[in-house]
C-alpha positions in Angstrom: 7.9 6.3 -80.8 11.4 6.3 -82.4 12.7 7.8 -79.4 11.1 5.2 -77.1 12.3 2.5 -79.4 16.1 4.0 -79.3 15.6 4.0 -75.3 14.3 0.3 -75.3 17.4 -0.7 -77.4 19.8 1.0 -74.9 18.0 -0.7 -71.9 18.3 -4.2 -73.7 21.9 -3.5 -74.4 22.2 -2.5 -70.8 20.4 -5.8 -69.6 22.7 -7.7 -71.8 25.7 -6.4 -70.4 24.9 -6.8 -66.8 23.7 -10.2 -67.6 27.2 -11.0 -68.8 28.7 -10.2 -65.2 26.3 -12.2 -63.3 28.4 -15.5 -63.4 31.6 -13.5 -62.3 29.8 -11.9 -59.3 28.4 -15.0 -58.2 31.6 -16.7 -58.2 33.4 -14.3 -56.2 30.7 -15.0 -53.2 30.3 -11.4 -52.0 26.8 -11.2 -50.8 26.5 -7.3 -50.8 27.9 -7.2 -54.4 25.4 -10.2 -55.3 22.5 -8.1 -53.7 23.4 -4.9 -55.7 23.6 -6.6 -58.9 20.2 -8.2 -58.3 18.7 -5.0 -57.6 20.2 -3.2 -60.9 18.7 -6.2 -62.8 15.2 -5.5 -61.1 15.6 -1.8 -62.0 16.5 -2.7 -65.8 13.8 -5.2 -66.2 10.9 -2.8 -64.8 12.4 -0.2 -67.1 12.1 -2.2 -70.0 8.5 -3.1 -69.1 7.4 0.4 -68.9 8.9 1.3 -72.4 7.3 -1.9 -73.9 4.1 -0.7 -72.9 4.6 2.7 -74.2 5.7 1.6 -77.3 2.8 -1.0 -77.6 0.4 1.9 -77.1 1.9 4.0 -79.8 2.1 1.2 -82.2 -1.7 0.5 -81.7 -2.4 4.0 -82.1 -0.5 4.2 -85.3 -2.7 1.5 -86.8 -0.6 -1.4 -86.8 -1.8 -5.1 -86.7 -2.3 -6.5 -83.2 -0.7 -9.8 -84.3 2.4 -7.9 -85.5 2.5 -6.1 -81.9 2.0 -9.5 -80.1 5.0 -10.7 -82.0 7.1 -7.9 -81.3 6.3 -7.9 -77.5 7.0 -11.6 -77.4 10.7 -11.1 -78.6 11.1 -8.3 -75.8 9.3 -10.8 -73.1 11.7 -13.6 -74.0 14.7 -11.4 -73.2 13.2 -10.3 -69.8 12.1 -13.6 -68.9 15.7 -14.6 -69.2 16.7 -11.9 -66.8 13.9 -12.7 -64.2 15.5 -16.4 -64.2 18.7 -14.7 -63.4 17.3 -12.7 -60.9 15.7 -15.9 -59.2 19.2 -17.7 -59.2 20.7 -14.8 -57.7 18.0 -14.6 -54.8 18.5 -18.6 -54.4 22.3 -17.9 -53.9 21.6 -15.3 -51.4 19.2 -17.6 -49.2 21.9 -20.2 -49.5 24.7 -18.0 -48.3 22.4 -16.6 -45.4 22.0 -20.3 -44.6 25.7 -21.2 -44.6 26.3 -17.9 -42.4 24.0 -19.0 -39.9 25.3 -22.6 -39.6 28.7 -21.3 -39.5 27.6 -19.0 -36.6 25.8 -21.8 -34.9 28.8 -24.1 -35.0 31.1 -21.5 -33.9 29.0 -20.7 -31.0 28.6 -24.5 -30.1 32.6 -24.9 -30.4 32.9 -21.7 -27.9 30.4 -23.1 -25.5 32.1 -26.6 -25.3 35.4 -24.9 -24.8 34.1 -23.0 -21.9 32.2 -26.0 -20.4 35.6 -28.0 -20.6 37.4 -24.9 -18.7 34.8 -24.8 -16.1 35.3 -28.6 -15.5 39.0 -28.1 -15.2 38.5 -25.4 -13.0 36.2 -27.4 -10.8 38.6 -30.3 -10.9 41.5 -28.1 -9.7 39.2 -26.6 -6.9 38.2 -30.1 -5.6 41.9 -31.3 -5.5 42.9 -28.1 -3.6 40.0 -28.6 -1.3 41.2 -32.4 -0.7 44.6 -31.0 0.2 43.4 -28.4 2.6 41.1 -31.0 4.3 44.3 -33.4 4.6 46.3 -30.8 5.9 43.7 -29.8 8.5 43.2 -33.3 9.4 46.8 -33.9 9.9 46.9 -30.7 12.1 44.0 -31.8 14.0 45.3 -35.4 15.1 47.6 -34.3 17.7 45.0 -32.1 19.3 42.6 -34.8 19.4 44.9 -36.8 21.7 44.9 -34.1 24.4 42.8 -34.2 27.4 40.8 -30.9 26.7 37.0 -31.8 26.5 35.0 -29.0 24.6 31.4 -28.7 25.7 28.8 -29.7 23.1 27.1 -27.1 21.0 23.6 -27.1 21.6 21.5 -26.3 18.5 18.3 -24.4 19.4 15.2 -25.6 17.3 14.3 -23.4 14.3 11.2 -22.2 14.2 10.7 -20.9 10.5 11.8 -17.4 10.9 14.2 -16.1 8.0 16.4 -14.1 10.5 17.2 -17.0 12.5 18.0 -19.5 9.5 21.9 -18.5 8.9 22.5 -19.2 12.7 20.5 -22.5 12.7 22.0 -23.7 9.4 25.8 -23.0 10.2 25.5 -24.8 13.5 24.1 -27.6 11.8 26.5 -27.8 9.0 29.4 -27.5 11.6 28.0 -30.0 14.1 26.0 -32.5 12.0 26.4 -32.3 8.2 30.2 -32.1 8.3 30.5 -35.1 10.5 31.3 -38.7 9.6 27.7 -40.1 10.6 25.8 -41.9 8.0 23.5 -39.9 5.9 20.4 -41.7 7.5 21.4 -40.5 11.0 22.1 -37.1 9.7 18.5 -37.0 8.3 17.1 -38.2 11.7 18.7 -35.4 13.3 17.5 -32.9 10.6 14.0 -34.0 11.1 14.3 -33.4 14.9 15.7 -29.9 15.0 12.9 -27.8 13.0 9.6 -27.0 14.8 6.7 -28.9 13.4 5.7 -26.2 11.1 8.9 -26.3 9.3 9.3 -30.2 9.7 6.1 -30.8 7.6 7.8 -30.0 4.4 10.2 -32.9 4.8 8.4 -35.3 7.0 7.2 -37.5 3.7 11.0 -38.1 2.5 12.4 -41.7 2.6 15.3 -42.2 5.1 17.9 -42.5 2.4 21.0 -40.5 1.1 18.9 -39.1 -1.4 16.2 -38.2 0.8 18.6 -36.5 3.0 19.7 -34.5 0.1 16.2 -33.5 -1.0 15.5 -32.5 2.6 18.5 -30.2 2.7 17.5 -28.7 -0.8 13.9 -28.0 0.4 14.8 -26.3 3.6 17.4 -24.3 1.6 15.1 -23.2 -1.0 12.2 -22.3 1.5 14.2 -20.5 4.2 17.4 -19.9 2.9 16.7 -17.0 0.2 19.1 -14.2 0.7 16.4 -11.7 -0.5 13.9 -12.8 2.2 16.4 -13.1 5.0 17.5 -9.4 4.3 13.8 -8.2 3.7 13.3 -9.8 7.4 16.0 -7.7 8.8 14.9 -4.7 7.1 11.4 -5.3 8.6 13.0 -5.6 12.2 14.7 -2.2 11.6 11.3 -0.5 10.5 9.4 -2.2 13.7 12.0 -0.5 16.1 9.7 1.2 18.6 9.6 5.0 18.9 11.3 5.9 22.3 10.1 9.5 23.2 12.0 9.7 26.5 15.7 9.0 27.6 15.0 5.8 29.7 18.4 4.1 29.5 16.7 0.6 29.7 14.7 1.3 26.7 17.8 3.0 24.7 20.1 -0.1 25.5 17.4 -2.7 24.4 16.9 -0.5 21.1 20.7 -0.5 20.6 20.8 -4.2 21.0 18.2 -5.0 18.6 19.7 -2.4 16.0 23.3 -3.9 16.3 21.8 -7.4 15.7 20.0 -6.6 12.4 22.8 -4.2 11.1 25.6 -6.5 12.0 23.5 -9.3 10.0 23.0 -7.3 7.0 26.8 -6.3 7.0 27.5 -9.9 7.1 25.4 -10.7 4.0 26.9 -7.5 2.5 23.6 -5.9 2.1 24.2 -3.0 4.5 25.0 -0.2 1.9 21.8 -0.8 0.2 19.9 0.4 3.6 21.5 3.6 3.7 18.2 5.5 3.1 16.9 4.1 6.4 19.5 5.5 8.7 17.4 8.8 9.1 14.2 7.0 10.0 15.8 5.0 12.6 17.4 8.1 14.0 13.8 9.8 14.1 12.5 6.9 16.4 14.8 8.5 19.2 13.2 11.9 19.6 14.3 12.1 23.3 17.8 11.8 22.6 18.2 13.1 18.9 19.6 16.4 19.8 22.2 14.9 22.2 23.3 12.2 19.6 23.7 15.0 16.9 25.0 17.8 18.7 28.3 19.0 17.2 28.4 16.4 14.8 29.1 17.9 11.3 27.4 16.2 8.6 25.3 14.2 10.7 22.5 14.1 7.8 24.6 12.0 5.8 25.4 9.2 8.6 25.3 5.6 8.0 24.5 2.8 10.2 28.0 2.9 11.3 28.1 6.3 12.5 24.7 6.0 14.1 25.7 3.0 16.2 29.1 4.6 17.4 27.0 7.7 18.5 24.8 5.6 20.4 27.5 3.7 21.9 29.0 7.1 23.1 25.5 8.0 24.6 25.6 4.6 26.4 29.0 5.0 27.9 27.8 8.3 29.3 24.2 6.8 30.6 25.3 3.1 31.6 22.4 0.9 32.6 23.8 0.0 36.0 23.7 3.9 37.2 20.2 4.6 35.8 18.8 1.4 37.8 20.4 2.8 40.9 19.4 6.4 40.4 15.8 4.9 39.9 15.8 2.8 42.8 14.7 -0.2 40.9 16.5 -3.5 41.6 18.6 -4.7 39.0 17.0 -7.9 37.3 19.0 -11.1 37.8 19.7 -13.3 35.0 17.4 -16.5 34.8 18.9 -19.6 36.3 20.9 -21.5 33.5 18.8 -24.7 32.4 20.7 -27.8 33.3 22.8 -29.2 30.1 21.6 -32.2 28.7 23.9 -35.0 27.5 22.4 -34.7 24.0 24.1 -31.6 22.3 22.1 -31.6 19.0 18.8 -29.9 20.0 17.3 -28.1 23.0 13.7 -28.9 24.0 11.7 -26.1 25.2 8.3 -25.8 26.7 6.0 -24.1 24.2 5.1 -20.6 25.6 1.9 -19.0 25.1 2.3 -15.7 23.1 1.0 -12.7 25.0 0.7 -9.2 23.8 2.7 -6.6 25.7 0.9 -3.7 27.4 1.1 -0.6 25.1 1.8 1.7 27.9 4.8 0.2 29.7 5.6 -2.5 27.3 5.4 -5.1 30.0 4.1 -8.6 29.0 3.1 -9.9 32.6 -0.3 -7.9 32.2 -2.8 -6.5 29.5 -3.1 -2.9 28.6 -6.5 -2.1 30.6 -4.8 -3.6 33.7 -1.6 -1.5 33.7 -0.8 -0.1 37.2 2.1 1.8 36.4 0.3 4.4 34.1 -3.1 4.8 35.3 -4.5 8.2 34.2 -6.7 7.9 31.2 -5.2 11.2 30.1 -1.5 10.0 30.2 -2.8 6.8 28.3 -4.3 8.7 25.5 -1.1 10.7 25.1 1.0 7.6 24.9 -1.4 6.2 22.4 -1.1 9.5 20.4 2.9 9.4 20.7 2.9 6.0 19.3 0.3 6.6 16.8 -1.9 3.8 17.9 -5.6 3.4 17.5 -7.8 4.6 20.3 -10.1 1.7 19.9 -8.0 -1.3 19.6 -4.4 0.0 20.3 -3.4 -1.4 17.1 -0.7 0.3 14.5 -1.1 1.8 11.0 -4.7 3.2 11.4 -7.2 5.5 13.4 -10.1 5.0 15.4 -12.2 6.4 12.4 -10.9 3.8 10.2 -10.8 0.8 13.1 -12.4 -2.4 11.7 -12.8 -3.7 15.1 -16.3 -4.2 16.3 -15.3 -4.2 20.1 -16.6 -1.3 22.2 -15.6 0.1 26.0 -16.6 -2.5 28.4 -17.5 0.6 30.8 -19.7 3.0 28.6 -20.2 0.9 25.4 -18.5 3.7 23.1 -16.0 3.2 20.5 -12.8 3.5 22.4 -10.3 1.1 24.4 -11.5 0.3 27.8 -8.4 1.5 29.4 -8.8 5.1 28.4 -12.4 5.2 29.5 -13.2 8.0 32.0 -16.1 6.2 33.5 -13.6 3.3 34.7 -11.8 6.0 36.8 -15.1 7.4 38.3 -16.4 3.8 39.0 -13.3 3.0 40.9 -13.5 5.6 43.3 -15.3 5.0 46.6 -19.2 5.5 46.4 -19.6 6.8 49.8 -19.9 10.4 49.1 -22.3 11.6 51.7 -21.6 15.1 52.4 -19.3 15.4 49.5 -19.8 17.8 46.7 -20.4 16.2 43.2 -17.0 16.6 41.4 -15.7 15.4 37.8 -12.2 14.1 38.7 -9.7 11.6 37.2 -7.3 9.4 39.1 -3.7 10.7 38.9 -4.9 14.4 37.9 -4.9 17.6 40.0 -8.0 18.9 38.3 -11.2 19.0 40.1 -14.5 20.1 38.3 -17.5 20.7 40.8 -20.8 19.7 39.4 -23.7 21.8 40.8 -27.5 22.1 40.1 -28.6 25.3 38.3 -31.7 26.5 36.5 -31.4 27.5 32.8 -34.4 29.5 31.7 -36.3 27.9 34.7 -35.3 24.3 33.8 -33.2 22.4 36.6 -30.3 20.9 35.2 -26.7 19.8 36.2 -23.6 22.3 35.3 -20.2 21.5 35.4 -17.8 24.2 36.2 -14.5 24.6 34.5 -12.8 27.9 35.4 -10.3 27.2 32.7 -12.6 26.8 29.6 -13.1 29.7 27.0 -16.5 28.4 25.9 -19.8 27.5 27.5 -21.6 24.6 26.1 -25.3 23.3 26.5 -26.7 20.0 25.2 -28.8 20.1 22.3 -31.5 18.2 24.2 -31.7 20.9 26.7 -32.0 23.6 24.0 -34.5 21.8 22.2 -36.5 21.4 25.3 -36.4 25.3 25.7 -37.4 26.0 22.1 -34.8 28.7 21.6 -33.6 30.0 18.3 -29.7 30.4 17.7 -28.5 34.0 17.7 -25.5 33.4 15.4 -23.5 30.6 14.2 -19.9 30.1 13.7 -17.1 27.2 12.9 -15.1 25.6 15.5 -12.7 22.7 16.1 -13.4 20.2 18.7 -11.2 18.0 20.4 -12.7 14.5 21.1 -11.5 11.1 22.2 -11.4 9.9 18.5 -9.7 13.1 17.1 -10.4 16.5 16.0 -13.7 17.3 14.4 -14.6 20.6 12.7 -18.1 21.6 12.9 -20.4 24.6 12.4 -21.9 25.4 15.8 -24.8 27.5 16.8 -24.6 29.9 19.6 -28.0 30.7 22.0 -28.7 33.2 24.6 -29.8 31.8 28.1 -30.1 32.8 31.6 -28.4 30.7 34.4 -29.6 31.0 38.0 -29.3 29.0 41.1 -32.3 26.8 42.2 -33.7 29.4 44.3 -33.6 32.0 41.3 -32.0 34.4 43.7 -28.9 35.1 41.6 -28.9 35.0 37.5 -26.3 35.7 34.9 -26.9 35.8 31.1 -24.7 33.4 29.1 -24.0 32.6 25.5 -23.8 29.0 25.1 -22.8 26.8 22.2 -25.1 23.8 21.1 -23.3 20.4 21.3 -24.6 17.1 20.0 -23.7 13.6 20.2 -21.1 13.2 17.4 -22.3 10.7 14.8 -20.3 9.5 12.0 -21.3 10.5 8.5 -22.0 8.0 5.9 -19.5 8.1 3.0 -22.2 9.1 0.5 -22.7 12.4 2.6 -19.1 13.0 2.5 -18.9 12.4 -1.1 -21.7 14.8 -1.9 -20.2 17.6 0.2 -16.8 17.3 -0.9 -17.4 17.1 -4.6 -19.4 18.9 -7.2 -22.8 17.3 -8.0 -21.5 16.1 -11.6 -18.2 14.2 -10.1 -20.5 12.8 -7.2 -22.9 11.5 -9.8 -20.2 10.0 -12.0 -18.4 8.2 -9.1 -21.7 6.7 -8.0 -22.2 5.7 -11.6 -19.0 3.8 -12.1 -19.4 2.1 -8.6 -22.9 0.8 -9.9 -21.2 -0.2 -13.1 -18.5 -2.1 -11.2 -21.1 -3.8 -9.1 -23.2 -4.7 -12.2 -20.1 -6.2 -13.9 -19.4 -8.5 -10.5 -22.9 -9.7 -10.6 -23.7 -10.5 -14.3 -21.9 -12.7 -16.7 -19.3 -11.1 -19.3 -22.0 -11.0 -22.5 -24.2 -9.0 -20.5 -21.9 -6.3 -19.3 -21.8 -2.5 -20.5 -18.6 -1.3 -21.9 -17.5 2.2 -22.7 -18.1 5.6 -21.2 -21.1 6.2 -18.8 -24.5 6.4 -20.6 -27.3 9.1 -19.9 -29.3 6.4 -18.5 -26.7 5.7 -15.9 -26.5 9.1 -14.8 -30.2 9.7 -14.7 -30.6 6.5 -12.5 -28.0 8.0 -10.1 -29.8 11.3 -10.0 -33.0 9.5 -9.4 -31.4 7.6 -6.6 -30.0 10.6 -5.0 -33.4 12.6 -5.1 -35.2 9.6 -3.4 -32.3 9.4 -0.7 -32.7 13.2 -0.2 -36.7 12.9 0.3 -36.3 9.9 2.8 -34.0 12.2 5.0 -36.5 15.0 4.5 -39.4 13.2 5.9 -37.7 13.5 9.6 -38.1 17.2 9.3 -40.6 19.0 11.4 -42.0 20.9 8.4 -42.6 18.0 6.2 -46.2 17.3 6.8 -47.0 21.0 6.4 -45.2 21.1 3.1 -46.7 17.9 2.1 -50.3 19.0 2.3 -49.4 22.7 1.0 -47.8 21.3 -2.0 -49.9 18.3 -2.7 -47.0 15.9 -2.6 -47.8 12.7 -4.2 -45.3 9.8 -5.6 -44.9 8.9 -9.1 -44.1 5.4 -10.5 -40.5 5.4 -9.2 -41.7 6.6 -5.8 -40.3 10.1 -6.2 -42.5 12.8 -4.5 -43.8 15.3 -6.9 -45.9 18.6 -6.5 -49.1 18.0 -8.2 -50.7 21.0 -9.7 -53.1 21.9 -12.6 -50.5 21.3 -15.4 -50.8 17.7 -16.1 -47.3 15.9 -16.8 -45.3 18.8 -15.9 -44.8 18.1 -12.2 -41.7 19.5 -10.5 -39.7 17.0 -7.9 -39.8 18.1 -4.3 -36.5 18.3 -2.4 -35.9 19.2 1.3 -34.4 22.3 2.3 -31.2 21.2 4.4 -30.1 18.3 2.1 -26.3 18.2 0.6 -27.9 17.2 -2.6 -30.4 20.2 -2.8 -27.5 22.4 -1.9 -25.4 21.0 -4.9 -28.4 21.1 -7.2 -28.8 25.0 -6.6 -24.9 25.5 -7.1 -25.1 23.6 -10.4 -27.9 25.9 -11.5 -26.1 28.8 -10.4 -23.1 27.9 -12.4 -25.1 26.9 -15.4 -26.9 30.5 -15.5 -23.2 31.9 -15.3 -23.8 33.5 -11.9 -27.1 35.1 -13.1 -28.3 36.1 -9.4 -31.0 34.6 -7.3 -34.1 35.1 -9.6 -32.3 33.6 -12.6 -30.9 30.6 -10.4 -34.2 30.0 -8.9 -35.9 30.1 -12.2 -33.4 27.4 -13.6 -34.2 25.1 -10.6 -37.8 25.4 -10.9 -37.9 24.0 -14.1 -37.5 20.7 -12.7 -37.4 20.7 -9.0 -39.4 22.6 -6.0 -37.6 23.4 -3.1 -39.3 25.0 0.0 -37.7 28.3 1.2 -35.5 28.3 -1.9 -34.9 32.1 -2.0 -33.2 31.7 1.3 -31.0 28.7 0.2 -30.2 30.2 -3.0 -29.1 33.9 -1.3 -26.4 31.6 0.5 
């Protein structure tokens, strides 16, 4: 205890020493030193408190009276309280110093901002004075010229239609002819309301005919259509929309260069051409017919900019001028349209509103529709053009295929899902019907292929056969093979080219005997079964392309999303998928598989043999002697059945046919399951 008291005396002396330095440190005003001194006092006070507690404990253990211990503690606490007051004063001093520093900083920033504002005002004043001097000089220089007899034609300002790429041309003409003139503001406003089209003018129709209204109208039009970012994006969209030219027709190449030059020059004027460097290769790839000529012998063409590409195109145009190409093709050169009579008013040019019409996708002509094209009449050539342009075979629209086309229109000739202009029946219907004494053939207008059609007997059944000497495979319709009640000899996978794309199917091969109608000559054939192509629903594709667990989880998430969209927030389920949701999806797939299995020819026999009866959920069960343990019936050829067997095979760690069948039959019964499991 004596050692603790000596330590306490030492700490008290140290506290007194540091307290004597407090006034001098505060007077110096050094914030860092004040903060350090505050921390030192805190540390000493904490040490004194710890020693005091230890000594009190030792005195009580030695048997001293509590009152004496309290008197002694009060003496020590009096000195520490004084130190706590000084610490509070130091904290207050730090806060005041921080407040003064913040006020000083704010005042300094305000002074600096005022100085900058004064400098900007002075600079603007100098600019206005300089501009006034320049205008006076230009007016003085223009006065003698005004006395001359030269009469310049009035500039025609075309009405603005609201497109971003035409804004700069319109606005520059307006500022040069009207806004910079000496006309009153009301007159300028009247002209400004007459120049835009109706859809543009609606935004300024309600403004008053005053100077303030004129300024507000200019601000509205500039903010709506004068955004540089939107103008640049419009030019970039024009570059992306350049057509793909597969051939080397000079007329199309010249038109392509004209459009390219206009957009590139506009971007260069705005100073945004350098940011479009990555688009050069894409534009060059739109000219596959002359790309080799453009880059031939050009080192580093991969790093071309638009300037180098335009230079190469200009060289190609010099070698292939448009006039020579028209003379070589025998087509008359198009005469320019007659110039409209000039109106005395120079402000706006009134034009008759033309009805927008889609151009023909085959010859790019706007005078007729695609199905009326008389330049490209062969359906095969039309299909090839649609494929090269990557257009839809159903609606001839871009950026999608016929399988993903949302149009509900169909062919007017055969009612199938393709465009009427590429239908083969259209060609056959246009041929003369007087074919007496002429053999039946399958031809297409504009093609040299002629496929004769003859009457034959296949296994004694009379039918028509199309003879194609260039074909490598013989085909027979599924209707004919079903009528003959034949069984396939083998199966294989083939890629079939159809009008809507390439389809990979598993085909069956049948052995038949074809003969003439008198059955004098006969030859054996191996024919491939072909059925009408039907689009599979998305659920079947989902089940075939993914595992059973993933397909069930995807359907469960979709079902939860639908539940969210139909129920209020308090009733929504959150978190991971639950067991009930997964069981519901498996029940749904089971019911769906059983509905598809009802169309099977073996369903009625299986129903009697297995005693199939529906449960409370409508699921068919195999009712047997064991009450409550009824396996669920699944059809043989369904995708869900295959995935269920595959899951059991993986669950048994590839345990073989017997173990897999046992696993499946714990809950399900599949007819001819052994055959399915062996696959």
